MILOTOR-373956 format. One record per residue (C-alpha): residue number from 1; x, y, z. Coordinates in nm, 3 decimals. Layout:
BEGIN
<num:NUM	px:X	py:Y	pz:Z>;
...
This chain:
BEGIN
<num:1	px:9.644	py:6.225	pz:-9.068>;
<num:2	px:9.455	py:5.904	pz:-9.209>;
<num:3	px:9.415	py:5.618	pz:-8.982>;
<num:4	px:9.620	py:5.312	pz:-9.060>;
<num:5	px:9.441	py:4.987	pz:-9.146>;
<num:6	px:9.444	py:4.741	pz:-8.850>;
<num:7	px:9.642	py:4.427	pz:-8.900>;
<num:8	px:9.409	py:4.102	pz:-8.865>;
<num:9	px:9.649	py:3.992	pz:-8.592>;
<num:10	px:9.487	py:4.219	pz:-8.332>;
<num:11	px:9.143	py:4.076	pz:-8.408>;
<num:12	px:9.284	py:3.725	pz:-8.409>;
<num:13	px:9.000	py:3.478	pz:-8.274>;
<num:14	px:8.764	py:3.756	pz:-8.221>;
<num:15	px:8.517	py:3.624	pz:-8.469>;
<num:16	px:8.542	py:3.266	pz:-8.321>;
<num:17	px:8.459	py:3.389	pz:-7.988>;
<num:18	px:8.165	py:3.602	pz:-8.116>;
<num:19	px:8.017	py:3.293	pz:-8.290>;
<num:20	px:8.071	py:3.039	pz:-7.986>;
<num:21	px:7.909	py:3.314	pz:-7.715>;
<num:22	px:7.606	py:3.360	pz:-8.007>;
<num:23	px:7.551	py:3.004	pz:-8.024>;
<num:24	px:7.616	py:2.901	pz:-7.662>;
<num:25	px:7.519	py:3.201	pz:-7.467>;
<num:26	px:7.813	py:3.192	pz:-7.247>;
<num:27	px:8.056	py:3.435	pz:-7.110>;
<num:28	px:8.402	py:3.499	pz:-7.215>;
<num:29	px:8.673	py:3.282	pz:-7.063>;
<num:30	px:8.943	py:3.421	pz:-6.844>;
<num:31	px:9.185	py:3.292	pz:-7.102>;
<num:32	px:8.996	py:3.458	pz:-7.379>;
<num:33	px:8.995	py:3.793	pz:-7.187>;
<num:34	px:9.368	py:3.787	pz:-7.110>;
<num:35	px:9.441	py:3.713	pz:-7.483>;
<num:36	px:9.223	py:4.014	pz:-7.539>;
<num:37	px:9.427	py:4.227	pz:-7.314>;
<num:38	px:9.751	py:4.096	pz:-7.458>;
<num:39	px:9.653	py:4.200	pz:-7.797>;
<num:40	px:9.556	py:4.562	pz:-7.679>;
<num:41	px:9.892	py:4.596	pz:-7.540>;
<num:42	px:10.055	py:4.469	pz:-7.867>;
<num:43	px:9.835	py:4.731	pz:-8.057>;
<num:44	px:9.948	py:5.006	pz:-7.822>;
<num:45	px:10.293	py:4.932	pz:-7.842>;
<num:46	px:10.282	py:4.912	pz:-8.230>;
<num:47	px:10.152	py:5.276	pz:-8.221>;
<num:48	px:9.769	py:5.221	pz:-8.335>;
<num:49	px:9.514	py:5.445	pz:-8.235>;
<num:50	px:9.253	py:5.332	pz:-7.996>;
<num:51	px:8.985	py:5.474	pz:-8.174>;
<num:52	px:9.092	py:5.292	pz:-8.491>;
<num:53	px:9.120	py:4.962	pz:-8.288>;
<num:54	px:8.746	py:4.991	pz:-8.159>;
<num:55	px:8.631	py:5.054	pz:-8.526>;
<num:56	px:8.801	py:4.762	pz:-8.612>;
<num:57	px:8.616	py:4.553	pz:-8.361>;
<num:58	px:8.298	py:4.699	pz:-8.429>;
<num:59	px:8.321	py:4.623	pz:-8.793>;
<num:60	px:8.420	py:4.274	pz:-8.723>;
<num:61	px:8.137	py:4.219	pz:-8.500>;
<num:62	px:7.893	py:4.318	pz:-8.761>;
<num:63	px:8.039	py:4.078	pz:-9.022>;
<num:64	px:8.024	py:3.784	pz:-8.759>;
<num:65	px:7.671	py:3.897	pz:-8.616>;
<num:66	px:7.435	py:3.627	pz:-8.564>;
<num:67	px:7.108	py:3.618	pz:-8.771>;
<num:68	px:6.930	py:3.454	pz:-8.530>;
<num:69	px:6.676	py:3.590	pz:-8.231>;
<num:70	px:6.684	py:3.855	pz:-7.999>;
<num:71	px:6.832	py:3.624	pz:-7.704>;
<num:72	px:7.145	py:3.530	pz:-7.943>;
<num:73	px:7.185	py:3.912	pz:-8.008>;
<num:74	px:7.190	py:4.019	pz:-7.653>;
<num:75	px:7.432	py:3.737	pz:-7.572>;
<num:76	px:7.664	py:3.871	pz:-7.879>;
<num:77	px:7.637	py:4.230	pz:-7.774>;
<num:78	px:7.748	py:4.135	pz:-7.383>;
<num:79	px:8.053	py:3.941	pz:-7.570>;
<num:80	px:8.153	py:4.234	pz:-7.767>;
<num:81	px:8.122	py:4.459	pz:-7.452>;
<num:82	px:8.345	py:4.218	pz:-7.267>;
<num:83	px:8.612	py:4.168	pz:-7.568>;
<num:84	px:8.646	py:4.549	pz:-7.638>;
<num:85	px:8.662	py:4.647	pz:-7.259>;
<num:86	px:8.946	py:4.377	pz:-7.203>;
<num:87	px:9.122	py:4.488	pz:-7.544>;
<num:88	px:9.123	py:4.829	pz:-7.419>;
<num:89	px:9.229	py:4.754	pz:-7.079>;
<num:90	px:9.527	py:4.602	pz:-7.220>;
<num:91	px:9.576	py:4.921	pz:-7.444>;
<num:92	px:9.566	py:5.165	pz:-7.152>;
<num:93	px:9.805	py:4.955	pz:-6.939>;
<num:94	px:10.060	py:4.955	pz:-7.209>;
<num:95	px:9.997	py:5.317	pz:-7.236>;
<num:96	px:10.033	py:5.365	pz:-6.877>;
<num:97	px:10.368	py:5.162	pz:-6.877>;
<num:98	px:10.509	py:5.383	pz:-7.149>;
<num:99	px:10.420	py:5.698	pz:-6.974>;
<num:100	px:10.594	py:5.557	pz:-6.673>;
<num:101	px:10.889	py:5.455	pz:-6.873>;
<num:102	px:10.895	py:5.796	pz:-7.059>;
<num:103	px:10.875	py:5.985	pz:-6.712>;
<num:104	px:11.152	py:5.778	pz:-6.552>;
<num:105	px:11.382	py:5.836	pz:-6.850>;
<num:106	px:11.293	py:6.207	pz:-6.826>;
<num:107	px:11.367	py:6.228	pz:-6.460>;
<num:108	px:11.690	py:6.037	pz:-6.513>;
<num:109	px:11.794	py:6.289	pz:-6.789>;
<num:110	px:11.721	py:6.566	pz:-6.562>;
<num:111	px:11.892	py:6.450	pz:-6.269>;
<num:112	px:12.215	py:6.388	pz:-6.493>;
<num:113	px:12.177	py:6.726	pz:-6.682>;
<num:114	px:12.138	py:6.904	pz:-6.361>;
<num:115	px:12.415	py:6.715	pz:-6.171>;
<num:116	px:12.679	py:6.679	pz:-6.445>;
<num:117	px:12.699	py:6.299	pz:-6.385>;
<num:118	px:12.690	py:6.177	pz:-6.740>;
<num:119	px:12.931	py:6.169	pz:-7.024>;
<num:120	px:12.860	py:6.515	pz:-7.190>;
<num:121	px:12.819	py:6.372	pz:-7.573>;
<num:122	px:12.588	py:6.107	pz:-7.439>;
<num:123	px:12.422	py:6.368	pz:-7.248>;
<num:124	px:12.363	py:6.601	pz:-7.576>;
<num:125	px:12.207	py:6.311	pz:-7.769>;
<num:126	px:11.963	py:6.233	pz:-7.509>;
<num:127	px:11.867	py:6.589	pz:-7.469>;
<num:128	px:11.757	py:6.618	pz:-7.855>;
<num:129	px:11.486	py:6.375	pz:-7.740>;
<num:130	px:11.335	py:6.641	pz:-7.517>;
<num:131	px:11.372	py:6.936	pz:-7.736>;
<num:132	px:11.718	py:7.055	pz:-7.599>;
<num:133	px:12.043	py:7.139	pz:-7.818>;
<num:134	px:12.306	py:7.165	pz:-7.555>;
<num:135	px:12.547	py:7.310	pz:-7.807>;
<num:136	px:12.354	py:7.630	pz:-7.776>;
<num:137	px:12.298	py:7.880	pz:-7.498>;
<num:138	px:12.033	py:7.767	pz:-7.225>;
<num:139	px:11.926	py:7.946	pz:-6.925>;
<num:140	px:11.735	py:7.823	pz:-6.596>;
<num:141	px:11.433	py:7.983	pz:-6.380>;
<num:142	px:11.370	py:7.830	pz:-6.094>;
<num:143	px:11.039	py:7.892	pz:-5.876>;
<num:144	px:10.993	py:7.827	pz:-5.511>;
<num:145	px:10.630	py:7.825	pz:-5.361>;
<num:146	px:10.486	py:7.774	pz:-5.021>;
<num:147	px:10.488	py:7.395	pz:-5.060>;
<num:148	px:10.716	py:7.151	pz:-5.257>;
<num:149	px:10.554	py:7.059	pz:-5.611>;
<num:150	px:10.620	py:6.725	pz:-5.838>;
<num:151	px:10.546	py:6.665	pz:-6.183>;
<num:152	px:10.185	py:6.604	pz:-6.216>;
<num:153	px:10.074	py:6.842	pz:-5.947>;
<num:154	px:9.817	py:7.112	pz:-6.041>;
<num:155	px:10.053	py:7.401	pz:-6.015>;
<num:156	px:10.346	py:7.243	pz:-6.264>;
<num:157	px:10.037	py:7.158	pz:-6.516>;
<num:158	px:9.890	py:7.495	pz:-6.492>;
<num:159	px:10.213	py:7.672	pz:-6.560>;
<num:160	px:10.308	py:7.422	pz:-6.829>;
<num:161	px:9.975	py:7.498	pz:-6.980>;
<num:162	px:10.013	py:7.860	pz:-6.987>;
<num:163	px:10.359	py:7.811	pz:-7.141>;
<num:164	px:10.236	py:7.597	pz:-7.422>;
<num:165	px:9.920	py:7.816	pz:-7.486>;
<num:166	px:10.167	py:8.134	pz:-7.525>;
<num:167	px:10.495	py:7.972	pz:-7.712>;
<num:168	px:10.381	py:7.610	pz:-7.815>;
<num:169	px:10.683	py:7.410	pz:-7.857>;
<num:170	px:10.999	py:7.628	pz:-7.847>;
<num:171	px:11.243	py:7.380	pz:-7.702>;
<num:172	px:11.145	py:7.441	pz:-7.375>;
<num:173	px:11.174	py:7.213	pz:-7.103>;
<num:174	px:10.967	py:7.231	pz:-6.793>;
<num:175	px:11.014	py:6.989	pz:-6.495>;
<num:176	px:11.027	py:6.987	pz:-6.085>;
<num:177	px:11.340	py:6.957	pz:-5.893>;
<num:178	px:11.341	py:6.905	pz:-5.498>;
<num:179	px:11.019	py:7.066	pz:-5.506>;
<num:180	px:11.083	py:7.379	pz:-5.693>;
<num:181	px:10.944	py:7.437	pz:-6.062>;
<num:182	px:11.222	py:7.457	pz:-6.329>;
<num:183	px:11.225	py:7.617	pz:-6.697>;
<num:184	px:11.486	py:7.542	pz:-6.918>;
<num:185	px:11.487	py:7.745	pz:-7.227>;
<num:186	px:11.730	py:7.854	pz:-7.512>;
<num:187	px:11.924	py:8.154	pz:-7.374>;
<num:188	px:11.815	py:8.384	pz:-7.650>;
<num:189	px:11.437	py:8.342	pz:-7.556>;
<num:190	px:11.437	py:8.555	pz:-7.259>;
<num:191	px:11.062	py:8.636	pz:-7.307>;
<num:192	px:10.996	py:8.252	pz:-7.234>;
<num:193	px:11.147	py:8.275	pz:-6.895>;
<num:194	px:10.972	py:8.612	pz:-6.796>;
<num:195	px:10.648	py:8.470	pz:-6.881>;
<num:196	px:10.735	py:8.131	pz:-6.679>;
<num:197	px:10.831	py:8.372	pz:-6.388>;
<num:198	px:10.509	py:8.566	pz:-6.417>;
<num:199	px:10.293	py:8.233	pz:-6.455>;
<num:200	px:10.459	py:8.054	pz:-6.165>;
<num:201	px:10.454	py:8.339	pz:-5.932>;
<num:202	px:10.087	py:8.372	pz:-5.954>;
<num:203	px:10.028	py:7.984	pz:-5.960>;
<num:204	px:10.253	py:7.946	pz:-5.640>;
<num:205	px:10.058	py:8.225	pz:-5.446>;
<num:206	px:10.314	py:8.486	pz:-5.463>;
<num:207	px:10.626	py:8.237	pz:-5.479>;
<num:208	px:10.950	py:8.383	pz:-5.593>;
<num:209	px:11.147	py:8.319	pz:-5.923>;
<num:210	px:11.513	py:8.313	pz:-5.980>;
<num:211	px:11.672	py:8.332	pz:-6.337>;
<num:212	px:12.022	py:8.226	pz:-6.408>;
<num:213	px:12.234	py:8.375	pz:-6.677>;
<num:214	px:12.233	py:8.229	pz:-7.018>;
<num:215	px:12.526	py:7.988	pz:-7.032>;
<num:216	px:12.652	py:7.780	pz:-7.347>;
<num:217	px:12.755	py:7.407	pz:-7.365>;
<num:218	px:12.609	py:7.084	pz:-7.179>;
<num:219	px:12.756	py:7.234	pz:-6.850>;
<num:220	px:12.580	py:7.555	pz:-6.913>;
<num:221	px:12.248	py:7.452	pz:-6.808>;
<num:222	px:12.422	py:7.326	pz:-6.477>;
<num:223	px:12.596	py:7.665	pz:-6.429>;
<num:224	px:12.249	py:7.857	pz:-6.495>;
<num:225	px:12.068	py:7.625	pz:-6.252>;
<num:226	px:12.329	py:7.689	pz:-5.985>;
<num:227	px:12.330	py:8.070	pz:-6.031>;
<num:228	px:11.948	py:8.046	pz:-5.994>;
<num:229	px:11.975	py:7.844	pz:-5.672>;
<num:230	px:12.218	py:8.059	pz:-5.540>;
<num:231	px:12.011	py:8.379	pz:-5.611>;
<num:232	px:11.718	py:8.223	pz:-5.408>;
<num:233	px:11.944	py:8.132	pz:-5.141>;
<num:234	px:12.080	py:8.512	pz:-5.125>;
<num:235	px:11.718	py:8.636	pz:-5.151>;
<num:236	px:11.646	py:8.436	pz:-4.833>;
<num:237	px:11.927	py:8.541	pz:-4.641>;
<num:238	px:11.891	py:8.886	pz:-4.722>;
<num:239	px:11.526	py:8.906	pz:-4.698>;
<num:240	px:11.486	py:8.995	pz:-5.058>;
<num:241	px:11.129	py:9.000	pz:-5.143>;
<num:242	px:11.153	py:9.078	pz:-5.520>;
<num:243	px:10.913	py:8.834	pz:-5.717>;
<num:244	px:11.163	py:8.801	pz:-5.974>;
<num:245	px:11.551	py:8.774	pz:-5.926>;
<num:246	px:11.827	py:8.786	pz:-6.191>;
<num:247	px:12.132	py:8.621	pz:-6.101>;
<num:248	px:12.316	py:8.903	pz:-6.322>;
<num:249	px:12.178	py:9.174	pz:-6.068>;
<num:250	px:12.299	py:9.000	pz:-5.784>;
<num:251	px:12.661	py:8.909	pz:-5.892>;
<num:252	px:12.798	py:9.128	pz:-5.620>;
<num:253	px:12.663	py:8.911	pz:-5.336>;
<num:254	px:12.854	py:8.580	pz:-5.468>;
<num:255	px:13.173	py:8.795	pz:-5.510>;
<num:256	px:13.169	py:8.910	pz:-5.151>;
<num:257	px:13.075	py:8.576	pz:-5.010>;
<num:258	px:13.389	py:8.396	pz:-5.232>;
<num:259	px:13.628	py:8.465	pz:-4.957>;
<num:260	px:13.436	py:8.357	pz:-4.648>;
<num:261	px:13.719	py:8.404	pz:-4.383>;
<num:262	px:13.797	py:8.756	pz:-4.530>;
<num:263	px:13.401	py:8.848	pz:-4.499>;
<num:264	px:13.381	py:8.689	pz:-4.144>;
<num:265	px:13.717	py:8.905	pz:-4.042>;
<num:266	px:13.509	py:9.223	pz:-4.182>;
<num:267	px:13.194	py:9.147	pz:-3.970>;
<num:268	px:13.377	py:9.058	pz:-3.669>;
<num:269	px:13.594	py:9.369	pz:-3.671>;
<num:270	px:13.325	py:9.614	pz:-3.777>;
<num:271	px:13.015	py:9.495	pz:-3.619>;
<num:272	px:13.163	py:9.279	pz:-3.333>;
<num:273	px:13.150	py:9.570	pz:-3.079>;
<num:274	px:12.737	py:9.586	pz:-3.119>;
<num:275	px:12.723	py:9.276	pz:-2.925>;
<num:276	px:12.809	py:9.438	pz:-2.606>;
<num:277	px:12.501	py:9.693	pz:-2.670>;
<num:278	px:12.207	py:9.634	pz:-2.443>;
<num:279	px:11.948	py:9.379	pz:-2.627>;
<num:280	px:12.245	py:9.264	pz:-2.825>;
<num:281	px:12.369	py:9.315	pz:-3.187>;
<num:282	px:12.032	py:9.220	pz:-3.343>;
<num:283	px:11.844	py:9.539	pz:-3.300>;
<num:284	px:12.122	py:9.773	pz:-3.397>;
<num:285	px:12.199	py:9.537	pz:-3.713>;
<num:286	px:11.848	py:9.562	pz:-3.804>;
<num:287	px:11.880	py:9.943	pz:-3.782>;
<num:288	px:12.157	py:9.960	pz:-4.035>;
<num:289	px:12.000	py:9.734	pz:-4.280>;
<num:290	px:11.669	py:9.930	pz:-4.273>;
<num:291	px:11.892	py:10.257	pz:-4.316>;
<num:292	px:12.102	py:10.119	pz:-4.595>;
<num:293	px:11.808	py:9.968	pz:-4.756>;
<num:294	px:11.626	py:10.295	pz:-4.754>;
<num:295	px:11.908	py:10.484	pz:-4.922>;
<num:296	px:12.033	py:10.642	pz:-4.599>;
<num:297	px:11.697	py:10.841	pz:-4.560>;
<num:298	px:11.642	py:10.857	pz:-4.159>;
<num:299	px:11.262	py:10.915	pz:-4.220>;
<num:300	px:11.211	py:10.623	pz:-4.439>;
<num:301	px:11.409	py:10.368	pz:-4.224>;
<num:302	px:11.240	py:10.482	pz:-3.895>;
<num:303	px:10.907	py:10.416	pz:-4.107>;
<num:304	px:11.040	py:10.060	pz:-4.176>;
<num:305	px:11.136	py:10.011	pz:-3.847>;
<num:306	px:10.837	py:10.145	pz:-3.686>;
<num:307	px:11.026	py:10.429	pz:-3.502>;
<num:308	px:11.018	py:10.807	pz:-3.453>;
<num:309	px:11.293	py:10.960	pz:-3.640>;
<num:310	px:11.449	py:11.054	pz:-3.288>;
<num:311	px:11.499	py:10.703	pz:-3.213>;
<num:312	px:11.651	py:10.596	pz:-3.506>;
<num:313	px:11.897	py:10.884	pz:-3.501>;
<num:314	px:11.982	py:10.761	pz:-3.134>;
<num:315	px:12.036	py:10.402	pz:-3.252>;
<num:316	px:12.261	py:10.546	pz:-3.505>;
<num:317	px:12.460	py:10.752	pz:-3.294>;
<num:318	px:12.514	py:10.432	pz:-3.060>;
<num:319	px:12.621	py:10.231	pz:-3.344>;
<num:320	px:12.885	py:10.527	pz:-3.410>;
<num:321	px:12.999	py:10.515	pz:-3.043>;
<num:322	px:13.071	py:10.135	pz:-3.048>;
<num:323	px:13.200	py:10.064	pz:-3.363>;
<num:324	px:13.379	py:10.379	pz:-3.440>;
<num:325	px:13.227	py:10.403	pz:-3.769>;
<num:326	px:12.963	py:10.683	pz:-3.833>;
<num:327	px:12.681	py:10.532	pz:-4.089>;
<num:328	px:12.644	py:10.897	pz:-4.214>;
<num:329	px:12.977	py:10.944	pz:-4.315>;
<num:330	px:13.028	py:10.860	pz:-4.710>;
<num:331	px:13.407	py:10.754	pz:-4.571>;
<num:332	px:13.242	py:10.485	pz:-4.350>;
<num:333	px:12.943	py:10.420	pz:-4.525>;
<num:334	px:13.090	py:10.162	pz:-4.742>;
<num:335	px:13.269	py:9.948	pz:-4.500>;
<num:336	px:12.953	py:9.954	pz:-4.272>;
<num:337	px:12.706	py:9.851	pz:-4.571>;
<num:338	px:12.977	py:9.571	pz:-4.676>;
<num:339	px:12.992	py:9.429	pz:-4.325>;
<num:340	px:12.612	py:9.459	pz:-4.293>;
<num:341	px:12.562	py:9.232	pz:-4.619>;
<num:342	px:12.832	py:8.984	pz:-4.508>;
<num:343	px:12.628	py:8.968	pz:-4.169>;
<num:344	px:12.320	py:8.857	pz:-4.339>;
<num:345	px:12.506	py:8.629	pz:-4.568>;
<num:346	px:12.698	py:8.437	pz:-4.294>;
<num:347	px:12.364	py:8.466	pz:-4.043>;
<num:348	px:12.543	py:8.671	pz:-3.794>;
<num:349	px:12.520	py:8.711	pz:-3.486>;
<num:350	px:12.304	py:8.375	pz:-3.454>;
<num:351	px:12.620	py:8.218	pz:-3.602>;
<num:352	px:12.942	py:8.284	pz:-3.471>;
<num:353	px:13.224	py:8.411	pz:-3.733>;
<num:354	px:13.545	py:8.464	pz:-3.547>;
């Protein structure tokens, strides 16, 4: 793309300053430096490239170059250095201000998008500025790591570079929210979210990523985002260590937790007798969790708990005697397993549910 010609207004007074400095040997005054900075800001706001502006200054300096001795030339060179430095300072100041304004607008848009606090029509208009078409389906992936992340941190930049290198500009929005990494992508581009999950898992030193289901409309982004957050919360409560969690695969857990009172009653009535065991309900609840997670294979459950198979069998018999439900009986197994899931979701027995 060819560079635009630089209008004379951005070089106003430059030749006069050089001539005076060459004649007197003085340095630029404070007002002269301030005028160069102001012109630099104006040129940046007008969209001119810094390279073209510097070339224009050097060309103007050559045209106004003094024809006399070396001392005069040295003074002119010093003036050029001062003038261009002040001009570039103003230019960079305007660029930083523009970046801060863009970041503020982007952050405000992200907050409004994820919390649904803005008029949907206006939100859709603002979304196009960031490459999103909210009338289409979108899905959100959320990654968490051992520490909180902010925009501009090395980890978000690393993940962003990896996505851009792989997909370029594909209407993808990457950001951070509450210390987590977020990727918002069109719902049909699951390969983008899969790659984001892979890169985020690696960049966050083994962090966990949850992917919400594709949802349509302006409210779809919020819904997918909330599904991803819920998936991370469920993983934390249930000690799920899968690197990538998909909300579509975890739908049973929100269903179970939807009627909290019914779930609390099930946990209290089914597992409540375990609190009377020596050592409390915790060890026996861990036994049931390992047993069900291992597919009801006693040897595997014993290995996970670092117990002998005989010790595990004794615990299962103890659970049967206390609750009246046999973990090995298919007729009792579903009720016990559902109660165990409910206990983990409700943080029982640490938190009372009765």
